N, C-alpha and C positions, 0 to 999 in steps of 0.2 A: 504494500500500500504506500502510495506517494505521500511523503511528509508535507503537511500544510505549510505553505510559504509564509514567512514572517515579513510583514511590510517594512518594519524598521531595518531588518537585515538586508532587504533588497535595496533600501535607500543607502545604507552604509556601503554596499557593493556597487553603488552608482547605477543601479537599474531603476531609474526614476519613473519611466513610463509604465513599466511592469508593476512597480510599487503602487502607482495610482490606480491601475486596473484592479489589482488584487485587493486594495483597500475598499474599493466599491463593492466587490464581491463579498468580502468578509463582513462589511458593515451591513449589507442587506440581510445577512443571516443572523448577526449578533446584536446589532444596534449599539455596539460598543463605541462610545465617543472617542476613546483613545485612538481608535483606528483612523478616525477623521483627523485627529490631531497630527498623526504621522503623515497622512496624505497631504496636509498643508505644506510640510517640508519638501515632499516630492514635487509639488506644484511650484514651489519657490525655485527649486533647482531647475525646473523646466521653463522658468520665466513666464509661467502662465498666470500673470498677476491679477487679471480680472477674475479668474477662477479662484485664486487665493482669497480675494476679498469676499466673493460670494460664499465660499465654504466657511471662512471665519465668521461671517455674519450668521450663517446657519448654526455654527457651534455656539456663538454668543447667545443666540435666541434659545437654543436647547438647554443651555447651562445657566441661563440668566446672567451671563457675563461674569462668572465667578472667578476666572483667572485672567491675569493681565497679559498672558502670552498671546491670546487670540487678538487682543487689541494691538499689541506690539507688531505681530506678524502682518496683520491687515494694514497697519500704518506703513510698514516697509513696502508693501505692494502699492499703496497709494503713492508713496514717494517715487517708486520706480516708474509709475505712470505719469509722473510730473504733476501730481495733484498734492502739492506740498501742504496746503491748508488743511486738507482732509487727513493727511498723515498726522499732522500735529493734533488735530481734533481727536483722532483715535488714540494717540499716545497719551493725551490728557485724560481721556475717558478711562484708560487703563488704571489710573490712580485709584479709582473707586472699586476695583475688583476685590473680591474677598481674599483671594489667594495671590501672592506675589512672590518675588524671588526671596532668597534666604536673608537678604539685608532689609527686607520689609518694603520693597518697592523702589529700589534705586534705579533699576533698568529703565522704567518708563521715563524717569527724570533725565537719565543720560541721553536717551533718544531725543527728548525735548531740548536738552542742552546742545546736542549736535545740530538740531534744526535751527536753533537761534544763532549759532555761529555761522552755519552755512548760508543763512539768509540775512546775516547782519542785522538781526532783530534784537536790538538792545533791550527793548521792553520785555520781550520773552525771556531773554537771558537773565535779567534781573529777577523776574518772577521765579524762574527755575532755581536760581541760586538760593533764594529764600526758602523754597520748598526743600532743597537738599540740606540746608543747614538745620532745618527743623527735623527732618528725618534722621540725620546723623547724630542727633542727640540721644536717640534710642540705642540701648545697649546691643540690640539685635543687629545693628549696622556696623559692628566693630570688626567684622571679618573682611576677607579680601574684597568681597563684592561691595561692601560699604566703603572701603578705603578708596575705591575708584572715585567715589564722590568727593572724598577728602582731597584727592589729587587734583580733580577738576577745580576745586575751590582754593587751590594753592596752599593747602594746609599740611601736605606732606610732599616729599620729593619723589621723583621718578625712581630713585634707588630704593626708597622706603616701600613704594608700591611693589616693585619687583621682589623685594625680600619677603613679601606676604604671600607670594604664590606658592602653592603646595608642591611638594616633591613627588607626590603620587602621580605616576606616569600619565594615564588618560586624563584625569582631572587637571593635571598640570597643563596639558595642551589646551584644554578648554579654557582655563583661566588665562593662559598666554594669548589666546585668541581675543578674549575680552580686553586684556591689557593693551594689546597692540592697537585696538580700535580707539580706546580711551586716550592713549598717547597720541594717536593721530589727530584726535579732536583738538588737543592742545596745540599741536603744530599748525593745524588749520586756523586756529584762533590767532596765531601769531603770523599768519600768511605765509608759512613755510610749506608751499604746496608740494615740493619734491619729497619732503620727509613725510607729509600726509599720505601721498601716494605709496611711498615705501611701506608705511605702517599698515595701510589697507592690504597691500600685497602680502605682508607678513601675516595679517589677520586670517587670510584665507589659505595659508600655506600648510595648515595642520591636517587637512583632509577630513576623513570621516570622523575622526575623534572630535572635531569641532562642529559637526553638523547640527548639534542641539543648541548651539550658541546663536542667539538672535543677531548679534553684531556681525557674524559671519555673512549673513545674507545682505545686510545693508552695505557692508564693505564690497560685496560682489556687485551690487547695484551701482554704487558710486564708481567703481572701476569701469563697469560696462557703459555708463552714461557718457564717459569721455569728456566730462566737463571740469576736470581737475585743473 
């Protein structure tokens, strides 16, 4: 008997089209939302951004928007489609989700920080910094993920952020993916576009180990847009 195919394993092996098809087949039988969550990553890899938005909206509706991930990924798709205002709207909506990252919601703020820098929106940047400072007062935000916010706020150095990265192999590569994107944002903020592009390239260099990191997909979008 043939072993049932695993959607995430198909994604990790870069079989994105097959992963999307298998996800549909398995979801029709099980109604397991996690299968749709995985399909979103396959669609992002296929650059089917309108489909990403549609599927994320379906998930948000079915789960009552309980996780910030669906808002983040939908926002990336809107950004890829050059609908920047809608991307920011979704990243902002993600703040209200019941479940966030292990730093208590730093990711949605980093995406907003990125948008403010990219669009030279000083008003948004000021707002995001205030939100970050408030969030980072929480003890839950003292891990690597929270320290990304401290770095963006110029409260710790690049070296200090690097030193907080775990030595555990797979998780280390995921964290380095995040770190490279955050370092890139600061270089973009200082108009160092060459270094920004380099850090985006570094961000996507970790392969399948980084496929769960949302910054990986925005880095790919930025590199593909050719507007650096």
